[in-house]
N, CA and C atoms as a LAMMPS dump frame, in Angstrom:
ITEM: TIMESTEP
0
ITEM: NUMBER OF ATOMS
270
ITEM: BOX BOUNDS ff ff ff
-5.0000000000000000e+02 5.0000000000000000e+02
-5.0000000000000000e+02 5.0000000000000000e+02
-5.0000000000000000e+02 5.0000000000000000e+02
ITEM: ATOMS id mol type element x y z
1 1 1 N -276.844 -440.245 -257.368
2 1 2 C -275.702 -439.369 -257.595
3 1 3 C -275.515 -438.493 -256.366
4 2 1 N -274.305 -438.235 -256.064
5 2 2 C -274.017 -437.393 -254.904
6 2 3 C -274.316 -435.931 -255.219
7 3 1 N -274.285 -435.138 -254.203
8 3 2 C -274.516 -433.704 -254.334
9 3 3 C -273.422 -433.102 -255.224
10 4 1 N -273.784 -432.326 -256.238
11 4 2 C -272.774 -431.728 -257.133
12 4 3 C -271.733 -430.888 -256.39
13 5 1 N -272.141 -430.24 -255.306
14 5 2 C -271.177 -429.442 -254.536
15 5 3 C -270.151 -430.338 -253.854
16 6 1 N -270.602 -431.49 -253.338
17 6 2 C -269.67 -432.436 -252.714
18 6 3 C -268.719 -433.014 -253.755
19 7 1 N -269.251 -433.312 -254.937
20 7 2 C -268.427 -433.823 -256.033
21 7 3 C -267.347 -432.801 -256.399
22 8 1 N -267.749 -431.543 -256.568
23 8 2 C -266.796 -430.478 -256.898
24 8 3 C -265.757 -430.313 -255.798
25 9 1 N -266.185 -430.443 -254.555
26 9 2 C -265.25 -430.309 -253.431
27 9 3 C -264.209 -431.427 -253.454
28 10 1 N -264.651 -432.671 -253.752
29 10 2 C -263.698 -433.783 -253.828
30 10 3 C -262.654 -433.529 -254.914
31 11 1 N -263.1 -433.001 -256.042
32 11 2 C -262.162 -432.712 -257.127
33 11 3 C -261.195 -431.604 -256.714
34 12 1 N -261.693 -430.569 -256.067
35 12 2 C -260.838 -429.476 -255.595
36 12 3 C -259.799 -429.949 -254.596
37 13 1 N -260.14 -430.985 -253.808
38 13 2 C -259.219 -431.482 -252.788
39 13 3 C -258.124 -432.382 -253.363
40 14 1 N -258.279 -432.79 -254.624
41 14 2 C -257.261 -433.631 -255.265
42 14 3 C -256.016 -432.802 -255.56
43 15 1 N -254.852 -433.464 -255.502
44 15 2 C -253.656 -432.759 -255.947
45 15 3 C -253.634 -432.764 -257.478
46 16 1 N -252.706 -432.042 -258.056
47 16 2 C -252.687 -431.873 -259.516
48 16 3 C -252.543 -433.202 -260.26
49 17 1 N -251.697 -434.095 -259.769
50 17 2 C -251.529 -435.397 -260.428
51 17 3 C -252.816 -436.209 -260.411
52 18 1 N -253.505 -436.213 -259.273
53 18 2 C -254.771 -436.942 -259.182
54 18 3 C -255.829 -436.325 -260.095
55 19 1 N -255.87 -434.998 -260.145
56 19 2 C -256.833 -434.327 -261.032
57 19 3 C -256.557 -434.663 -262.494
58 20 1 N -255.285 -434.683 -262.884
59 20 2 C -254.928 -435.035 -264.261
60 20 3 C -255.298 -436.481 -264.565
61 21 1 N -255.047 -437.385 -263.62
62 21 2 C -255.414 -438.788 -263.795
63 21 3 C -256.928 -438.933 -263.918
64 22 1 N -257.658 -438.24 -263.075
65 22 2 C -259.12 -438.27 -263.103
66 22 3 C -259.635 -437.757 -264.453
67 23 1 N -259.048 -436.674 -264.934
68 23 2 C -259.449 -436.111 -266.225
69 23 3 C -259.187 -437.118 -267.346
70 24 1 N -258.044 -437.812 -267.296
71 24 2 C -257.731 -438.826 -268.311
72 24 3 C -258.737 -439.973 -268.284
73 25 1 N -259.125 -440.394 -267.095
74 25 2 C -260.112 -441.475 -266.967
75 25 3 C -261.454 -441.046 -267.544
76 26 1 N -261.901 -439.846 -267.196
77 26 2 C -263.177 -439.345 -267.71
78 26 3 C -263.116 -439.209 -269.228
79 27 1 N -262 -438.757 -269.764
80 27 2 C -261.831 -438.64 -271.218
81 27 3 C -262.001 -440.002 -271.888
82 28 1 N -261.349 -441.04 -271.343
83 28 2 C -261.478 -442.381 -271.918
84 28 3 C -262.901 -442.91 -271.781
85 29 1 N -263.509 -442.709 -270.63
86 29 2 C -264.878 -443.191 -270.429
87 29 3 C -265.868 -442.506 -271.369
88 30 1 N -265.617 -441.26 -271.711
89 30 2 C -266.549 -440.547 -272.587
90 30 3 C -266.662 -441.222 -273.948
91 31 1 N -265.62 -441.918 -274.379
92 31 2 C -265.665 -442.634 -275.657
93 31 3 C -266.641 -443.806 -275.606
94 32 1 N -266.943 -444.303 -274.443
95 32 2 C -267.859 -445.435 -274.299
96 32 3 C -269.314 -445.037 -274.535
97 33 1 N -269.604 -443.768 -274.496
98 33 2 C -270.981 -443.312 -274.649
99 33 3 C -271.319 -442.932 -276.089
100 34 1 N -270.382 -443.144 -276.994
101 34 2 C -270.637 -442.985 -278.415
102 34 3 C -270.945 -444.379 -278.94
103 35 1 N -272.034 -444.528 -279.659
104 35 2 C -272.51 -445.848 -280.082
105 35 3 C -271.389 -446.672 -280.726
106 36 1 N -271.197 -447.885 -280.194
107 36 2 C -270.24 -448.866 -280.712
108 36 3 C -268.787 -448.382 -280.711
109 37 1 N -268.471 -447.372 -279.942
110 37 2 C -267.111 -446.835 -279.973
111 37 3 C -266.162 -447.6 -279.052
112 38 1 N -266.479 -447.692 -277.795
113 38 2 C -265.606 -448.339 -276.817
114 38 3 C -266.466 -448.931 -275.713
115 39 1 N -265.857 -449.802 -274.942
116 39 2 C -266.554 -450.443 -273.828
117 39 3 C -265.693 -450.309 -272.577
118 40 1 N -266.351 -450.355 -271.425
119 40 2 C -265.605 -450.263 -270.175
120 40 3 C -266.288 -451.079 -269.094
121 41 1 N -265.454 -451.624 -268.221
122 41 2 C -265.914 -452.258 -266.991
123 41 3 C -265.121 -451.598 -265.876
124 42 1 N -265.823 -451.022 -264.942
125 42 2 C -265.178 -450.382 -263.804
126 42 3 C -265.453 -451.259 -262.59
127 43 1 N -264.4 -451.69 -261.938
128 43 2 C -264.539 -452.456 -260.697
129 43 3 C -264.357 -451.478 -259.55
130 44 1 N -265.391 -451.376 -258.721
131 44 2 C -265.394 -450.417 -257.625
132 44 3 C -265.475 -451.191 -256.316
133 45 1 N -264.482 -450.994 -255.488
134 45 2 C -264.463 -451.665 -254.19
135 45 3 C -264.187 -450.626 -253.113
136 46 1 N -264.949 -450.699 -252.06
137 46 2 C -264.721 -449.833 -250.904
138 46 3 C -264.17 -450.716 -249.786
139 47 1 N -263.272 -450.192 -249.021
140 47 2 C -262.601 -450.968 -247.972
141 47 3 C -263.605 -451.667 -247.06
142 48 1 N -264.696 -450.995 -246.715
143 48 2 C -265.673 -451.547 -245.778
144 48 3 C -266.74 -452.419 -246.441
145 49 1 N -266.764 -452.462 -247.764
146 49 2 C -267.812 -453.206 -248.47
147 49 3 C -267.435 -454.685 -248.597
148 50 1 N -268.394 -455.573 -248.443
149 50 2 C -268.096 -456.998 -248.535
150 50 3 C -267.916 -457.489 -249.976
151 51 1 N -268.373 -456.717 -250.952
152 51 2 C -268.294 -457.146 -252.346
153 51 3 C -267.77 -456.02 -253.23
154 52 1 N -267.234 -456.424 -254.375
155 52 2 C -266.817 -455.475 -255.393
156 52 3 C -267.976 -455.263 -256.352
157 53 1 N -268.191 -454.031 -256.743
158 53 2 C -269.267 -453.699 -257.666
159 53 3 C -268.684 -453.563 -259.071
160 54 1 N -269.35 -454.125 -260.068
161 54 2 C -268.933 -453.99 -261.462
162 54 3 C -269.891 -453.036 -262.162
163 55 1 N -269.337 -451.962 -262.68
164 55 2 C -270.119 -450.989 -263.439
165 55 3 C -269.732 -451.163 -264.9
166 56 1 N -270.713 -451.344 -265.77
167 56 2 C -270.421 -451.566 -267.18
168 56 3 C -270.918 -450.398 -268.015
169 57 1 N -270.178 -450.129 -269.08
170 57 2 C -270.554 -449.061 -269.999
171 57 3 C -270.458 -449.628 -271.415
172 58 1 N -271.583 -449.63 -272.102
173 58 2 C -271.663 -450.028 -273.506
174 58 3 C -271.259 -451.492 -273.724
175 59 1 N -271.594 -452.364 -272.769
176 59 2 C -271.309 -453.787 -272.966
177 59 3 C -272.328 -454.631 -272.206
178 60 1 N -272.597 -455.803 -272.756
179 60 2 C -273.516 -456.738 -272.108
180 60 3 C -272.717 -457.698 -271.222
181 61 1 N -273.39 -458.671 -270.614
182 61 2 C -272.719 -459.576 -269.677
183 61 3 C -271.604 -460.384 -270.337
184 62 1 N -271.829 -460.874 -271.539
185 62 2 C -270.796 -461.67 -272.214
186 62 3 C -269.592 -460.81 -272.596
187 63 1 N -269.847 -459.61 -273.066
188 63 2 C -268.746 -458.705 -273.401
189 63 3 C -267.986 -458.307 -272.134
190 64 1 N -268.721 -458.11 -271.051
191 64 2 C -268.083 -457.805 -269.768
192 64 3 C -267.161 -458.941 -269.347
193 65 1 N -267.634 -460.173 -269.498
194 65 2 C -266.827 -461.341 -269.169
195 65 3 C -265.536 -461.354 -269.994
196 66 1 N -265.649 -461.107 -271.295
197 66 2 C -264.47 -461.094 -272.166
198 66 3 C -263.48 -460.012 -271.754
199 67 1 N -263.997 -458.838 -271.412
200 67 2 C -263.128 -457.74 -270.976
201 67 3 C -262.395 -458.12 -269.695
202 68 1 N -263.122 -458.701 -268.744
203 68 2 C -262.501 -459.08 -267.473
204 68 3 C -261.485 -460.207 -267.679
205 69 1 N -261.793 -461.164 -268.548
206 69 2 C -260.837 -462.241 -268.851
207 69 3 C -259.557 -461.66 -269.457
208 70 1 N -259.7 -460.69 -270.355
209 70 2 C -258.523 -460.039 -270.937
210 70 3 C -257.707 -459.315 -269.883
211 71 1 N -258.391 -458.646 -268.972
212 71 2 C -257.698 -457.933 -267.896
213 71 3 C -256.991 -458.921 -266.968
214 72 1 N -257.634 -460.049 -266.698
215 72 2 C -257.017 -461.074 -265.859
216 72 3 C -255.718 -461.562 -266.489
217 73 1 N -255.749 -461.833 -267.79
218 73 2 C -254.536 -462.256 -268.484
219 73 3 C -253.444 -461.216 -268.406
220 74 1 N -253.803 -459.959 -268.545
221 74 2 C -252.842 -458.865 -268.462
222 74 3 C -252.187 -458.813 -267.076
223 75 1 N -253.003 -458.908 -266.02
224 75 2 C -252.443 -458.82 -264.67
225 75 3 C -251.665 -460.076 -264.294
226 76 1 N -252.063 -461.225 -264.812
227 76 2 C -251.266 -462.434 -264.604
228 76 3 C -249.888 -462.259 -265.234
229 77 1 N -249.853 -461.704 -266.443
230 77 2 C -248.577 -461.441 -267.101
231 77 3 C -247.722 -460.494 -266.26
232 78 1 N -248.31 -459.394 -265.802
233 78 2 C -247.553 -458.43 -265
234 78 3 C -246.983 -459.062 -263.739
235 79 1 N -247.782 -459.902 -263.087
236 79 2 C -247.343 -460.495 -261.825
237 79 3 C -246.37 -461.647 -262.008
238 80 1 N -246.364 -462.269 -263.168
239 80 2 C -245.518 -463.438 -263.373
240 80 3 C -244.255 -463.154 -264.19
241 81 1 N -244.177 -462 -264.834
242 81 2 C -243.048 -461.762 -265.739
243 81 3 C -241.698 -461.776 -265.039
244 82 1 N -241.644 -461.413 -263.78
245 82 2 C -240.377 -461.415 -263.047
246 82 3 C -240.231 -462.622 -262.131
247 83 1 N -241.185 -463.548 -262.197
248 83 2 C -241.134 -464.732 -261.325
249 83 3 C -240.042 -465.684 -261.811
250 84 1 N -239.396 -466.369 -260.885
251 84 2 C -238.383 -467.355 -261.296
252 84 3 C -239.043 -468.518 -262.013
253 85 1 N -238.313 -469.236 -262.843
254 85 2 C -238.881 -470.405 -263.531
255 85 3 C -239.414 -471.422 -262.519
256 86 1 N -240.481 -472.132 -262.921
257 86 2 C -241.102 -473.086 -261.993
258 86 3 C -240.146 -474.186 -261.588
259 87 1 N -239.119 -474.452 -262.407
260 87 2 C -238.131 -475.473 -262.036
261 87 3 C -237.383 -475.099 -260.763
262 88 1 N -237.316 -473.821 -260.447
263 88 2 C -236.604 -473.362 -259.252
264 88 3 C -237.399 -473.572 -257.973
265 89 1 N -238.649 -474.002 -258.083
266 89 2 C -239.471 -474.195 -256.889
267 89 3 C -239.306 -475.576 -256.269
268 90 1 N -238.652 -476.494 -256.933
269 90 2 C -238.494 -477.865 -256.392
270 90 3 C -237.307 -477.988 -255.494
C-alpha cells in the first residue's frame, strides 16, 4: 500500500467530478466485502506496464471468468450497436 499521505494528496488533487466518481467506485466496491453480497473484477493497466493486472474481490477464478465474459459481451454490444449491417461490407 502506498503512503497514506500520498494517497490523500492524490485525492486532493482530483477535481470535483473525479472525486465524486472515485467515491461512487469505492461505495460500490464496499459491497463486495460483505459476505456473498457482490463481486468485482478490477482491470488495472499502466501505460508503461507490459501486462494488465486483474484484481478480484469476493470471487474465485471461475466467477472471475464469468464476470469478464459478461463484460466482454457488454462492450461488444456497445461497439457494434451503431455498426452498419455486415451486408454493407461486400
